[in-house]
N, C-alpha and C positions, 0 to 999 in steps of 0.2 A: 431505566432502572439499573442501579449498581448494587451488586450483591456480593458479600464475602462471608466467610466463616459459616457456611450452611452445608447441610448434607446434600449428596448428589441428587436424591429424590426431590428435595425442595427446589434446587436449582432448575431441574428439568421441568417441574410443574410450573414454576413461576415464569420460566422462559416460554413455555407453551402458551401461557395466558398473554404474555407480552406480545409474542409473535402473532397470535390470533387477532390482537387489537392494534397492530401496527406500531407498537412501542419498542424503541430500541432497548436492548438488554446487554449488560456487561456483568461478568462475574470473574472472580479470580481469588487466589489465596497463595500463601507462601508457607512452605514447610522447611525451615532451616535454610539450606542452600538451594532448595528446589521450589519452584512455583509454577503457576499456570495462569492463563488469562483466556477468556472466551468472550466473543462479541457476536451478537445476532442483530444485525442492522437492517434486516429485511430488505425491501427495495429502497435503494438510495443512490444518489449520484456522487461521483468522485472524479477527481482529476488525476491523470497519470502522466508523468513526464517521459517522453519518448525521444530518443536521439534522432536527429534529422539525418537522412541518407546523403552522404557527400557525393557530389557529381564528379565522376572521373573524367579528367581531360584527356584528349587524344594526343596532346603534345608531349614533348620530353620533359620530365620533371627533374630539372636541374637548375641550380642557381638559387638566389635568395628567396624568390617567391615560394618555391617548393619547401624550403626549410621553414619559412615563416608559417606556412599552412599547417605543418606538422606540430608546431609549438603552440598554436592557438587551441584553446579548449573546444571540444566538440559542441556544436549547437544542438539545442533541444527544443522541443515544442510540447505544449500542454494539450492533452487529449481528454475531453470530457466523456465519461462513460456512465 
């Protein structure tokens, strides 16, 4: 359910109905330069991108390999939550 331009009381009441029935709820509005958005997604799955931890080598970091490693973008992994 997406809701805009309603009183706070209406938004709270409709969100409670949606939450009780497992329905996702979104609301928001804009007032000139200011606005807000609220989402009640209940229980849901999502994926978060996490950086991989780089392994530290025990050798001396000097030369082209060390420089190339610093220029490469960090690796990430996707974690389902």
